[in-house]
TINU-766113 format. One record per atom (N, C-alpha, C): x, y, z; residue in three letters; atom name. Coordinates in Angstrom, 1 decimal. Example, Ala and Ser with C-alpha at 12.3 -4.5 7.8 and 13.67 -1.06 7.14 Angstrom:
2
+--------+--------+--------+------+------+
:      u :      v :      w : resn : name :
+--------+--------+--------+------+------+
:   13.2 :   -5.7 :    7.8 :  ALA :    N :
:   12.3 :   -4.5 :    7.8 :  ALA :   CA :
:   13.2 :   -3.3 :    7.8 :  ALA :    C :
:   12.8 :   -2.2 :    7.1 :  SER :    N :
:   13.7 :   -1.1 :    7.1 :  SER :   CA :
:   12.9 :    0.0 :    7.9 :  SER :    C :
+--------+--------+--------+------+------+
end
This chain:
87
+--------+--------+--------+------+------+
:      u :      v :      w : resn : name :
+--------+--------+--------+------+------+
: -193.6 :  105.2 :   17.7 :  UNK :    N :
: -193.0 :  104.9 :   18.9 :  UNK :   CA :
: -192.1 :  106.1 :   19.3 :  UNK :    C :
: -192.3 :  106.6 :   20.5 :  UNK :    N :
: -191.5 :  107.8 :   20.9 :  UNK :   CA :
: -190.2 :  107.3 :   21.5 :  UNK :    C :
: -189.1 :  107.8 :   21.1 :  UNK :    N :
: -187.8 :  107.4 :   21.5 :  UNK :   CA :
: -187.0 :  108.5 :   22.2 :  UNK :    C :
: -187.6 :  109.6 :   22.5 :  UNK :    N :
: -186.9 :  110.7 :   23.1 :  UNK :   CA :
: -186.0 :  111.4 :   22.2 :  UNK :    C :
: -184.7 :  111.5 :   22.6 :  UNK :    N :
: -183.7 :  112.2 :   21.8 :  UNK :   CA :
: -183.0 :  111.3 :   20.8 :  UNK :    C :
: -183.4 :  110.0 :   20.8 :  UNK :    N :
: -182.8 :  109.1 :   19.9 :  UNK :   CA :
: -183.2 :  109.3 :   18.5 :  UNK :    C :
: -182.3 :  109.2 :   17.6 :  UNK :    N :
: -182.7 :  109.4 :   16.2 :  UNK :   CA :
: -183.5 :  108.3 :   15.6 :  UNK :    C :
: -184.0 :  108.5 :   14.4 :  UNK :    N :
: -184.8 :  107.5 :   13.7 :  UNK :   CA :
: -184.0 :  106.2 :   13.5 :  UNK :    C :
: -184.5 :  105.1 :   13.8 :  UNK :    N :
: -183.8 :  103.9 :   13.6 :  UNK :   CA :
: -182.8 :  103.5 :   14.7 :  UNK :    C :
: -182.7 :  104.3 :   15.8 :  UNK :    N :
: -181.8 :  104.1 :   16.9 :  UNK :   CA :
: -182.2 :  102.8 :   17.6 :  UNK :    C :
: -183.4 :  102.6 :   17.8 :  UNK :    N :
: -183.9 :  101.4 :   18.5 :  UNK :   CA :
: -183.5 :  100.1 :   17.7 :  UNK :    C :
: -183.7 :  100.2 :   16.4 :  UNK :    N :
: -183.3 :   99.0 :   15.6 :  UNK :   CA :
: -181.8 :   98.8 :   15.6 :  UNK :    C :
: -181.1 :   99.9 :   15.6 :  UNK :    N :
: -179.6 :   99.8 :   15.6 :  UNK :   CA :
: -179.2 :   99.1 :   16.9 :  UNK :    C :
: -179.8 :   99.4 :   18.0 :  UNK :    N :
: -179.5 :   98.8 :   19.3 :  UNK :   CA :
: -179.9 :   97.3 :   19.3 :  UNK :    C :
: -181.0 :   97.0 :   18.7 :  UNK :    N :
: -181.4 :   95.6 :   18.6 :  UNK :   CA :
: -180.4 :   94.8 :   17.7 :  UNK :    C :
: -180.0 :   95.4 :   16.6 :  UNK :    N :
: -179.0 :   94.8 :   15.7 :  UNK :   CA :
: -177.7 :   94.6 :   16.4 :  UNK :    C :
: -177.3 :   95.5 :   17.2 :  UNK :    N :
: -176.0 :   95.4 :   17.9 :  UNK :   CA :
: -176.1 :   94.3 :   19.0 :  UNK :    C :
: -177.2 :   94.2 :   19.7 :  UNK :    N :
: -177.4 :   93.2 :   20.7 :  UNK :   CA :
: -177.3 :   91.8 :   20.1 :  UNK :    C :
: -178.0 :   91.6 :   18.9 :  UNK :    N :
: -178.0 :   90.3 :   18.2 :  UNK :   CA :
: -176.6 :   90.0 :   17.7 :  UNK :    C :
: -175.9 :   91.0 :   17.2 :  UNK :    N :
: -174.6 :   90.8 :   16.7 :  UNK :   CA :
: -173.6 :   90.3 :   17.8 :  UNK :    C :
: -173.7 :   91.0 :   18.9 :  UNK :    N :
: -172.9 :   90.6 :   20.1 :  UNK :   CA :
: -173.2 :   89.2 :   20.5 :  UNK :    C :
: -174.5 :   88.8 :   20.6 :  UNK :    N :
: -174.8 :   87.5 :   21.0 :  UNK :   CA :
: -174.3 :   86.4 :   20.0 :  UNK :    C :
: -174.4 :   86.7 :   18.7 :  UNK :    N :
: -173.8 :   85.8 :   17.7 :  UNK :   CA :
: -172.3 :   85.6 :   17.9 :  UNK :    C :
: -171.6 :   86.7 :   18.0 :  UNK :    N :
: -170.2 :   86.7 :   18.2 :  UNK :   CA :
: -169.8 :   85.9 :   19.5 :  UNK :    C :
: -170.5 :   86.1 :   20.6 :  UNK :    N :
: -170.3 :   85.4 :   21.8 :  UNK :   CA :
: -170.5 :   83.9 :   21.6 :  UNK :    C :
: -171.5 :   83.5 :   20.9 :  UNK :    N :
: -171.8 :   82.1 :   20.7 :  UNK :   CA :
: -170.7 :   81.5 :   19.8 :  UNK :    C :
: -170.3 :   82.2 :   18.8 :  UNK :    N :
: -169.2 :   81.7 :   17.9 :  UNK :   CA :
: -167.9 :   81.5 :   18.7 :  UNK :    C :
: -167.6 :   82.4 :   19.6 :  UNK :    N :
: -166.4 :   82.3 :   20.4 :  UNK :   CA :
: -166.4 :   81.1 :   21.3 :  UNK :    C :
: -167.6 :   80.7 :   21.7 :  UNK :    N :
: -167.7 :   79.5 :   22.6 :  UNK :   CA :
: -167.7 :   78.2 :   21.9 :  UNK :    C :
: -167.8 :   78.2 :   20.6 :  UNK :    N :
: -167.7 :   77.0 :   19.8 :  UNK :   CA :
: -166.3 :   76.4 :   19.9 :  UNK :    C :
: -166.3 :   75.1 :   20.0 :  UNK :    N :
: -165.0 :   74.4 :   20.1 :  UNK :   CA :
: -164.4 :   74.4 :   18.8 :  UNK :    C :
: -163.0 :   74.4 :   18.8 :  UNK :    N :
: -162.3 :   74.3 :   17.5 :  UNK :   CA :
: -161.3 :   73.2 :   17.6 :  UNK :    C :
: -160.8 :   72.8 :   16.4 :  UNK :    N :
: -159.8 :   71.8 :   16.4 :  UNK :   CA :
: -160.3 :   70.5 :   15.8 :  UNK :    C :
: -159.5 :   69.5 :   15.7 :  UNK :    N :
: -159.8 :   68.3 :   15.1 :  UNK :   CA :
: -160.8 :   67.4 :   15.8 :  UNK :    C :
: -161.0 :   67.6 :   17.1 :  UNK :    N :
: -161.9 :   66.7 :   17.9 :  UNK :   CA :
: -161.2 :   65.4 :   18.2 :  UNK :    C :
: -162.0 :   64.6 :   19.0 :  UNK :    N :
: -161.5 :   63.3 :   19.4 :  UNK :   CA :
: -161.9 :   62.2 :   18.4 :  UNK :    C :
: -161.1 :   61.1 :   18.3 :  UNK :    N :
: -161.4 :   60.0 :   17.5 :  UNK :   CA :
: -162.4 :   59.0 :   18.2 :  UNK :    C :
: -162.3 :   59.1 :   19.5 :  UNK :    N :
: -163.2 :   58.2 :   20.3 :  UNK :   CA :
: -163.9 :   59.1 :   21.4 :  UNK :    C :
: -165.1 :   58.7 :   21.7 :  UNK :    N :
: -166.0 :   59.4 :   22.7 :  UNK :   CA :
: -165.3 :   59.4 :   24.0 :  UNK :    C :
: -165.3 :   60.6 :   24.7 :  UNK :    N :
: -164.7 :   60.6 :   26.0 :  UNK :   CA :
: -165.6 :   60.0 :   27.1 :  UNK :    C :
: -166.9 :   59.8 :   26.8 :  UNK :    N :
: -167.8 :   59.2 :   27.8 :  UNK :   CA :
: -167.8 :   57.7 :   27.7 :  UNK :    C :
: -167.9 :   57.1 :   26.5 :  UNK :    N :
: -168.1 :   55.7 :   26.3 :  UNK :   CA :
: -167.0 :   55.0 :   25.5 :  UNK :    C :
: -166.1 :   55.8 :   25.0 :  UNK :    N :
: -164.9 :   55.3 :   24.2 :  UNK :   CA :
: -165.3 :   54.7 :   22.9 :  UNK :    C :
: -166.5 :   54.9 :   22.4 :  UNK :    N :
: -167.0 :   54.5 :   21.1 :  UNK :   CA :
: -166.3 :   55.3 :   20.0 :  UNK :    C :
: -166.0 :   54.8 :   18.8 :  UNK :    N :
: -165.3 :   55.6 :   17.8 :  UNK :   CA :
: -166.3 :   56.6 :   17.3 :  UNK :    C :
: -165.8 :   57.8 :   17.0 :  UNK :    N :
: -166.5 :   58.9 :   16.4 :  UNK :   CA :
: -166.3 :   58.9 :   14.9 :  UNK :    C :
: -167.3 :   58.8 :   14.1 :  UNK :    N :
: -167.0 :   58.8 :   12.6 :  UNK :   CA :
: -166.4 :   60.0 :   12.1 :  UNK :    C :
: -165.6 :   59.9 :   11.1 :  UNK :    N :
: -164.9 :   61.0 :   10.5 :  UNK :   CA :
: -165.9 :   62.1 :   10.0 :  UNK :    C :
: -167.0 :   61.7 :    9.5 :  UNK :    N :
: -168.0 :   62.7 :    9.0 :  UNK :   CA :
: -168.5 :   63.6 :   10.2 :  UNK :    C :
: -168.7 :   63.0 :   11.4 :  UNK :    N :
: -169.1 :   63.8 :   12.5 :  UNK :   CA :
: -168.0 :   64.7 :   13.0 :  UNK :    C :
: -166.7 :   64.2 :   13.0 :  UNK :    N :
: -165.6 :   65.1 :   13.4 :  UNK :   CA :
: -165.5 :   66.2 :   12.4 :  UNK :    C :
: -165.8 :   66.0 :   11.1 :  UNK :    N :
: -165.7 :   67.1 :   10.1 :  UNK :   CA :
: -166.8 :   68.1 :   10.3 :  UNK :    C :
: -168.0 :   67.5 :   10.6 :  UNK :    N :
: -169.2 :   68.4 :   10.7 :  UNK :   CA :
: -169.2 :   69.2 :   12.0 :  UNK :    C :
: -168.6 :   68.7 :   13.1 :  UNK :    N :
: -168.7 :   69.3 :   14.4 :  UNK :   CA :
: -167.2 :   69.5 :   14.9 :  UNK :    C :
: -166.6 :   70.6 :   14.6 :  UNK :    N :
: -165.2 :   70.8 :   15.0 :  UNK :   CA :
: -165.1 :   70.7 :   16.5 :  UNK :    C :
: -164.1 :   70.0 :   17.0 :  UNK :    N :
: -163.8 :   69.9 :   18.4 :  UNK :   CA :
: -164.7 :   69.0 :   19.1 :  UNK :    C :
: -165.4 :   68.1 :   18.3 :  UNK :    N :
: -166.3 :   67.1 :   18.9 :  UNK :   CA :
: -165.6 :   66.2 :   20.0 :  UNK :    C :
: -166.3 :   66.0 :   21.1 :  UNK :    N :
: -165.8 :   65.1 :   22.1 :  UNK :   CA :
: -166.6 :   63.9 :   22.5 :  UNK :    C :
: -167.9 :   63.9 :   22.0 :  UNK :    N :
: -168.8 :   62.9 :   22.3 :  UNK :   CA :
: -169.4 :   62.2 :   21.1 :  UNK :    C :
: -169.8 :   61.0 :   21.1 :  UNK :    N :
: -170.5 :   60.3 :   20.0 :  UNK :   CA :
: -171.9 :   60.8 :   20.0 :  UNK :    C :
: -172.7 :   60.5 :   19.0 :  UNK :    N :
: -174.1 :   61.0 :   18.9 :  UNK :   CA :
: -174.9 :   60.6 :   20.1 :  UNK :    C :
: -174.8 :   59.3 :   20.5 :  UNK :    N :
: -175.7 :   58.8 :   21.6 :  UNK :   CA :
: -175.4 :   59.5 :   22.9 :  UNK :    C :
: -174.1 :   59.7 :   23.2 :  UNK :    N :
: -173.7 :   60.4 :   24.4 :  UNK :   CA :
: -174.1 :   61.9 :   24.4 :  UNK :    C :
: -174.0 :   62.5 :   23.2 :  UNK :    N :
: -174.3 :   63.9 :   23.0 :  UNK :   CA :
: -175.8 :   64.1 :   23.2 :  UNK :    C :
: -176.6 :   63.2 :   22.7 :  UNK :    N :
: -178.1 :   63.2 :   22.8 :  UNK :   CA :
: -178.5 :   63.1 :   24.3 :  UNK :    C :
: -177.8 :   62.2 :   25.0 :  UNK :    N :
: -178.1 :   62.1 :   26.5 :  UNK :   CA :
: -177.7 :   63.3 :   27.2 :  UNK :    C :
: -176.6 :   63.9 :   26.9 :  UNK :    N :
: -176.1 :   65.1 :   27.6 :  UNK :   CA :
: -177.1 :   66.3 :   27.3 :  UNK :    C :
: -177.5 :   66.4 :   26.0 :  UNK :    N :
: -178.4 :   67.5 :   25.7 :  UNK :   CA :
: -179.8 :   67.3 :   26.4 :  UNK :    C :
: -180.3 :   66.1 :   26.5 :  UNK :    N :
: -181.5 :   65.8 :   27.2 :  UNK :   CA :
: -181.4 :   66.2 :   28.7 :  UNK :    C :
: -180.3 :   65.9 :   29.3 :  UNK :    N :
: -180.1 :   66.2 :   30.7 :  UNK :   CA :
: -180.0 :   67.7 :   30.9 :  UNK :    C :
: -179.4 :   68.4 :   30.0 :  UNK :    N :
: -179.3 :   69.8 :   30.1 :  UNK :   CA :
: -180.6 :   70.5 :   29.9 :  UNK :    C :
: -181.4 :   70.1 :   28.9 :  UNK :    N :
: -182.7 :   70.7 :   28.7 :  UNK :   CA :
: -183.7 :   70.4 :   29.8 :  UNK :    C :
: -183.6 :   69.2 :   30.4 :  UNK :    N :
: -184.4 :   68.9 :   31.5 :  UNK :   CA :
: -184.1 :   69.8 :   32.8 :  UNK :    C :
: -182.8 :   70.1 :   32.9 :  UNK :    N :
: -182.4 :   70.9 :   34.1 :  UNK :   CA :
: -182.8 :   72.4 :   33.8 :  UNK :    C :
: -182.9 :   72.8 :   32.6 :  UNK :    N :
: -183.2 :   74.2 :   32.3 :  UNK :   CA :
: -184.7 :   74.5 :   32.4 :  UNK :    C :
: -185.5 :   73.7 :   31.8 :  UNK :    N :
: -186.9 :   73.9 :   31.7 :  UNK :   CA :
: -187.7 :   73.2 :   32.7 :  UNK :    C :
: -188.6 :   73.9 :   33.4 :  UNK :    N :
: -189.6 :   73.2 :   34.3 :  UNK :   CA :
: -190.9 :   73.2 :   33.5 :  UNK :    C :
: -191.2 :   72.1 :   32.9 :  UNK :    N :
: -192.4 :   71.9 :   32.1 :  UNK :   CA :
: -193.6 :   71.6 :   32.9 :  UNK :    C :
: -193.5 :   71.2 :   34.2 :  UNK :    N :
: -194.6 :   71.0 :   35.0 :  UNK :   CA :
: -195.3 :   72.2 :   35.5 :  UNK :    C :
: -194.4 :   73.2 :   36.0 :  UNK :    N :
: -195.0 :   74.4 :   36.5 :  UNK :   CA :
: -195.6 :   74.2 :   37.9 :  UNK :    C :
: -195.8 :   75.2 :   38.6 :  UNK :    N :
: -196.4 :   75.1 :   39.9 :  UNK :   CA :
: -197.9 :   75.3 :   39.8 :  UNK :    C :
: -198.6 :   74.8 :   40.9 :  UNK :    N :
: -200.1 :   75.0 :   40.9 :  UNK :   CA :
: -200.5 :   76.5 :   40.9 :  UNK :    C :
: -199.7 :   77.3 :   41.6 :  UNK :    N :
: -200.0 :   78.7 :   41.6 :  UNK :   CA :
: -200.0 :   79.3 :   40.3 :  UNK :    C :
: -199.0 :   79.0 :   39.4 :  UNK :    N :
: -198.9 :   79.6 :   38.1 :  UNK :   CA :
: -200.0 :   79.1 :   37.2 :  UNK :    C :
: -200.5 :   77.9 :   37.4 :  UNK :    N :
: -201.6 :   77.4 :   36.6 :  UNK :   CA :
: -203.0 :   77.9 :   37.0 :  UNK :    C :
: -203.1 :   78.4 :   38.2 :  UNK :    N :
: -204.4 :   78.9 :   38.7 :  UNK :   CA :
: -204.6 :   80.4 :   38.3 :  UNK :    C :
: -203.5 :   81.1 :   38.0 :  UNK :    N :
: -203.6 :   82.5 :   37.6 :  UNK :   CA :
: -204.2 :   82.8 :   36.3 :  UNK :    C :
+--------+--------+--------+------+------+
end
Protein backbone atom coordinates (compact mmCIF):
# COMPACT_ATOMS: atom_id res chain seq x y z
CA UNK A 1 0.00 0.00 0.00
CA UNK A 2 1.53 3.29 -1.04
CA UNK A 3 1.43 5.89 1.70
CA UNK A 4 3.48 8.69 0.18
CA UNK A 5 5.87 10.26 2.67
CA UNK A 6 4.41 8.43 5.63
CA UNK A 7 6.69 5.95 7.32
CA UNK A 8 6.07 2.24 7.62
CA UNK A 9 3.26 1.58 10.05
CA UNK A 10 1.98 5.18 9.96
CA UNK A 11 -1.44 4.10 8.72
CA UNK A 12 -1.76 1.55 11.52
CA UNK A 13 -0.62 4.18 14.05
CA UNK A 14 -3.37 6.49 12.82
CA UNK A 15 -5.97 3.72 13.08
CA UNK A 16 -4.78 2.87 16.61
CA UNK A 17 -4.98 6.54 17.64
CA UNK A 18 -8.50 6.85 16.25
CA UNK A 19 -9.67 3.75 18.11
CA UNK A 20 -7.99 4.91 21.33
CA UNK A 21 -9.68 8.31 21.07
CA UNK A 22 -13.08 6.68 20.53
CA UNK A 23 -12.61 4.40 23.55
CA UNK A 24 -11.61 7.35 25.76
CA UNK A 25 -14.61 9.37 24.54
CA UNK A 26 -16.96 6.46 25.31
CA UNK A 27 -15.47 6.03 28.79
CA UNK A 28 -15.92 9.75 29.54
CA UNK A 29 -19.59 9.48 28.65
CA UNK A 30 -20.22 6.62 31.08
CA UNK A 31 -22.15 7.67 34.13
CA UNK A 32 -20.44 7.48 37.48
CA UNK A 33 -21.59 7.38 41.04
CA UNK A 34 -23.84 5.19 43.12
CA UNK A 35 -26.93 5.39 40.87
CA UNK A 36 -30.53 5.51 41.98
CA UNK A 37 -32.23 3.04 44.29
CA UNK A 38 -35.52 3.36 42.37
CA UNK A 39 -36.16 3.66 38.63
CA UNK A 40 -36.72 7.24 37.52
CA UNK A 41 -39.31 6.10 34.93
CA UNK A 42 -41.51 3.65 36.87
CA UNK A 43 -40.28 3.99 40.47
CA UNK A 44 -39.55 0.24 40.73
CA UNK A 45 -36.67 -0.68 43.05
CA UNK A 46 -33.33 -1.23 41.32
CA UNK A 47 -31.51 -4.27 42.78
CA UNK A 48 -28.17 -3.67 44.48
CA UNK A 49 -26.45 -6.05 42.04
CA UNK A 50 -27.56 -3.88 39.09
CA UNK A 51 -26.43 -0.70 40.85
CA UNK A 52 -23.05 -2.33 41.45
CA UNK A 53 -22.73 -3.64 37.88
CA UNK A 54 -23.85 -0.40 36.18
CA UNK A 55 -22.43 2.69 37.93
CA UNK A 56 -24.80 5.65 37.76
CA UNK A 57 -27.77 3.47 36.78
CA UNK A 58 -31.05 5.40 36.57
CA UNK A 59 -33.48 2.85 35.09
CA UNK A 60 -34.64 -0.66 35.97
CA UNK A 61 -33.95 -3.45 33.48
CA UNK A 62 -37.44 -3.32 31.91
CA UNK A 63 -37.35 0.45 31.37
CA UNK A 64 -33.76 0.28 30.08
CA UNK A 65 -34.75 -2.38 27.54
CA UNK A 66 -37.67 -0.22 26.37
CA UNK A 67 -35.43 2.82 26.03
CA UNK A 68 -32.77 0.84 24.14
CA UNK A 69 -35.39 -0.56 21.75
CA UNK A 70 -36.75 2.92 21.06
CA UNK A 71 -33.27 4.29 20.39
CA UNK A 72 -32.28 1.45 18.06
CA UNK A 73 -35.57 1.76 16.14
CA UNK A 74 -34.92 5.47 15.64
CA UNK A 75 -31.33 4.92 14.47
CA UNK A 76 -31.78 2.06 11.99
CA UNK A 77 -34.11 2.01 9.02
CA UNK A 78 -34.46 -1.72 8.46
CA UNK A 79 -37.13 -1.41 5.77
CA UNK A 80 -35.10 0.63 3.31
CA UNK A 81 -36.51 2.40 0.29
CA UNK A 82 -37.65 0.75 -2.93
CA UNK A 83 -34.94 2.60 -4.83
CA UNK A 84 -32.15 1.10 -2.72
CA UNK A 85 -33.62 -2.39 -3.14
CA UNK A 86 -33.81 -2.10 -6.93
CA UNK A 87 -30.15 -1.16 -7.38
